[in-house]
N, C-alpha and C positions, 0 to 999 in steps of 0.2 A: 383478392388483397396477400401479402407479406405477410411469411409464416416468420414466429419468433424461431430466430436458430440463432441464439448468440453465448459463443464456447465463453464459459470462466474464464479470466485472466489470473494471473499468478503474480503476485504483484515483488517485484525487484526487494523489499524488504525479506519477501519470504523465504525469497531462493536463497538471501544472506546466509538467515539465522534455517533453514533448511544444510546448508553447504557448514556451518558452523558444527551442530551438529553431527554428523557424517565426519566429522572433521575429531570432536571431541571422543569417539568412540572411536577410531582410528589409534589417536593419541593413547589411549585406554589398554585396550588391543595389542598394540607396540609395549609397553608401559607393562605390562602382566607377562607376555613373554622372553622383555629383558630381563627382569628380575627371577622370574624363575631362574629360567640359564644361569644367569649368574649367579643369583643362589646357589646355586647345584654344583657350580663350579667352584666356589665359595666352600660348600658341603664337602664336598671331594678331597678339597685341597684343606682339612682339617678344620677349615675356618668355621665352627659351627655356631657359634653366637653374629655372628657377620649373616649367616646365610639366613638366620631364624629371621635376623631383623631385613632381611629382605623379602622373604617371603612374607611378611607378614604385612610391607606394604604395597608387594600382591595383592592380598587378599581385602586390604585395604581400597584400590583402583577394584575391584573385581568387585565387594560388594557398592559401591558406586555408581555401575555398572549397572547393578541389578534396580537398585535402588531409581533410581534417575530412570532408567525405562518405567519401571509399577508408578512415580510420583509425573514424569511425562514434564519434569521440571528442569531444562535444560539451564538456565542460572544455576543453582545448585547443582549441576555436576560440573558448569566451568568449576564454581566456586573450591570444589573440595580438590579435583582436580589440582587448581596450583596452589589449594592448600598444603594438599600431598608435596605435591613435585618440590615445593621449595622448604619441606620438613624434607625430607627425602635429601636433600642437596644439607641443609644442619647436618646432616647426621656422616654421611658421607665426608663433610669437610674434616668434619670433630673426630672421627676414626682414622679418618683413610684409605676405607675400602682398603681395596689390594693394592700393594705395595706406596701407599701412600698419594694412587691415582684417584685417589673419590671424589674430591673437585672438579675435576673436566669434565665432568657430567653438567656441572653448571653451562656449558659454552650449549646445552638445548634450552635453555633458559628463554634466554631474550626472544627469538623468533615468533615462541607458543606464547610469551606472556605479551609481545606487543599483539600478535595476532589479534589475542580472544580480547583483552582487556584497554588496544587502545594505547596510545603515545607516552599521554600523560602517567595514564597508572601504570603501567610498564613501563616506567621509566622510576618508577617510585616503589616498584618493587622489587627491580632488578636493584635501586644502589640500595633496597634496607638487607635483599641477601649477601651483596659485597662489602656492606660491612658488616655483618654475622663475619661470614669468613676472613676478611683483618680482625677483628677480633678474635678471633677460633687463630692464626698467624701469631700476631701478636703474643696471644697467651694462651699459650699449651700449661701453660699451669690451670685451667680453670678445670670444675666439679663437671666431668665426662667429656672432655676432650683428652684425646687420646696416645692423637697422633702431632709429629714436628713434624714441620717444612724450613725446606734447605731457601737463601735467605733468595739465589738464583733463583728456584722453583716460584718464590713468592712474585717477583718482580714478575720473572715472566708472564706469567699466570693473570695478575692482572694487568699486565702490558696487552696481553693478546683482548682477555674478556671484556675491553676496553675498547679496542677495536674492531672485536665484535660488533659487540651494542650500539656503534655508533652506524658500524655499516648495517644492521638490525633496520634500527632508531628510524635510518634513510632509506628502505629498499620500499617500508613500510609507510612513513609519508607517505613516496608516488604512489602506492600500491592505494591507498587515500584518495588521494587527491585525484588520482585517473578515476577512484572509482565513482565519488560523488560529482563528479564531471557528467560522467557519463551517465550516471541516475538523473542529474538535470536535465540532460540528451532526452532518456527516455524521457522522463513527464512532460515535453516539451511537444516530445511524438506522439504520448497516448491524451495527451490537450487535443493536438492535430488532429487528430482520427477522433476526436469524440465532441468535435464542436464543427460548426458549421460558421464555411468561410467567411460568404458575405454580409450572413445577419449576426455572426459570435452568439448564436443560440446553438445549444445542445442537436443533431446532428441525429438521423435516424437508429441509428446503432446504439448510440448513447441511449436513447427515449427507447430504444426494444430492449435493452438491459438493468435500465430505471423499472418498468412494468412489469418485467419481469423478476426483480427482488420487492416490490410493491402484489404482487401480486402473492406471492410465497408468504409475504409478509402479513396480508389477508386473510390468510392460511392456516398462519399459526396463531391469530391472536385476533379472528373477526375483527381487524380497521376496514371499516370499507375503504372506496372509494372509488374518483369516478376520472370522467375525459374529456378532456374539447374539441373534435375536431373543426376545421376551423381554411376554411378555399376563401381564397379573394375573387373576390364577384368578377369576372371578365377581362382578368390580368391578359391577357391575349390580346388583344383590345389595347391596351394599355403597351404592350410591347410595341402593337401592328403601326400605332397611333403615333407612339412619343419618341418611340428606340427605345433597345433593350437598357441604356444608362437610367434611363424613365423607371425605369422595370426597378432594376436596383436598388434609386434610390428610395420605391416604396416600400423593398419590399427591407428596407435594413428602417427605414420610419418606422414601418410598423411595428417589426420585430421590437424598435428601442417602446412606442406605443405599448407592446405587450409587453411585457419587461416588466412594467411603470406600475399595471394595472394588480396585477396577475399578487398574492402573497410571494412570502419570503420560500416556505415551501412546498409552492408551486417551479413546478420544472416544465418550462416551456423550450420547442425544439420546435427546428424547419423540419417539417415530416418531410417532404420533397415539393419543387416546383415550389408553388405561391399557398405549395398546404403547410397548415400548423400543427399541432396536436403541444395539449396540455396538461399532464397530468396532478389533477387535485390531490393528494392525501386525503385522507380525513375527511370525508364531504362527501352528503348525501346527493342528491336528484338534483331535488330544488334548488341546496345553494351553490349545484355546478351552471344551475340553469341562469340566476340571478346574476353569477359570476361572467357567465357567457354574453348574458344579454349587457352586461356592463361594460365587456370590453369590444363587442358590437355597436353598441351608443356612440360610448368614446370615437371610435373611425369615423364612422355618420358625421360626428360632430368640427373633427379634426380635419384641419385645411391639406392637402397634401400636394408640393409644388412644385415643378419642375420649369426653371426657368422663367418662371416667373408666368406658367401656367396650370392653375390647380387640372388635379389630375384625375378622377371622377374613380375614387377610394370606398366601396365597402363590404362587407361578409359577410360570410351564409354561416352555417357548425350547427354541427351537429353534435347531441351531448349522451353520453352512456357512464351506470353508474357497476361498478360490478357486484352489486345485488342483485340487477337483470343478466348476470353472463354467465355462461360454465366457464370461459378459460379466456385468457388476452386476446386472443386470436377472434374468438367472437365477443368480445365487451368494442374490437377495435370495426370488425365485423358490422356491430350495430350502429355503432358512432356512423360508421360508412356514409348506411342505411340513412338516418337522421339527418343528416349532411345532404346527401343528393334528394331528399322531401325538401329543405329549405329550400334549394334552387327550382326543384320545378315548382315552387309555390311561388314561385315570382323572388329567390335568391334577398338577401339584405335584412337575413332573420331566424331564428335559431328555432330549431327542432329538440325534442317537440316544444311547444311553442312554451314561454310565462308572459305573463301579466307585467306589464311596463307600461311607463309614460309616451306618449310619443312623440318623436323627434323630429326633426326640416324634414331627414332621407326617411322615417321610418314607417309602413304601412300600420295602422290597429294590431295589436296584438289580445291575444286573449293567453285563461289560465294555463296554465303548467300542466298537459294529460298524463 
C-alpha cells in the first residue's frame, strides 16, 4: 500500500499576496528613512516647521506598520500607505518643501499606485493628485499654499510626470498581462498534474491530497467519510483478447458511468491501472455499501462494446469507513483487504456484502456485515 505523502502546494495568489506584503513593508521602511533624514536636514537648515511636518508623516508611517503587524490587515495597510503618500504630496506641493522641489516627489507615485491598486484605480488616483497639483500651481493664494512656481517649472513638471505615468501604465499593463498568462499556464499544468489523462478523473496524487484533507476535517469536526476501492474484473484478459484500445475504451466508458452514478460531492479517481477509488464525504458504511452495490449493478447491466464486440466487464469493490480506521493509510489498507475478499469469493461483488436485488450477472447477496 502506498503511503500518503502529498506536500502542501502554495497557490499563485498566496505568493502574490506575500510578495505584496513584503513590498508594503519595504516601502514603509524606506519612507521612514527618507522622511527622518530629510526632516533632520530641514531641522539643521532651520526649517523647523517643515522638519516637524515630515517627522509627523514618519510617525504615521511607523504607526501604520505597527497596526498592520498586529491586525494582519494587508488591505488596511495598503490603503493607509496610499493615503499618506497622497497627503504627503499635497503638503509638499502646497509648501514647496525646500527650494520649491517638493512636487518632484510625486515621481515615486505612479509606479507605486499602479502596482498596488491596478491600472484603472491607479490612474484615477494619479489624475486626482495631478488635479490637486494643478489647483495649487494656478492658485497660490489659496489657504495653506505657501509656494509659488514658475511657468517653466509647471510646464516641465506636467510634461515629465505625464510621460512617466504613461510609461508606468504601459509597463504595468505588460506585467499584468504576462502574469495572467503565467497563471493560466500554471493552472493548466496543475490541472494536468492532478487529472488522469485517459479517463478525465482525478489521479492518484489528487485523491491522496483529498483524502488527507477529508481526514483532517474528520479530526476537527467529526464528519465521517467512507471510500470505495474498485477493481475491474479480469481486465488483463480484456487487453489480451481484444487489444489495449479496447481496454482504454472500457476505462473511459466505466469512468463516465461512475461519474454519472456518484453524487456531486463525491470524488472519483483512477487509483492505478484498472483500479478506481471513490471518496464519499459525510457517508456512513451502510450508505457507502449501497452506493457501491449500485455502481456494481450499473456496470453489470451496461453493455460495453468495442468494434461491435461485447466485452465482459464486471467489477469487485471493497468498502471501508473512517470510523473503522485510525488513519488514511489504515482506511486504504482495509478497503484493499475487502476488495481482495470480494475477488477471492468469485468477483463481481462488493465486500463487506450488502443485500440487493439479483441482477443478470450477479450472484445472490446477503445482509451487510
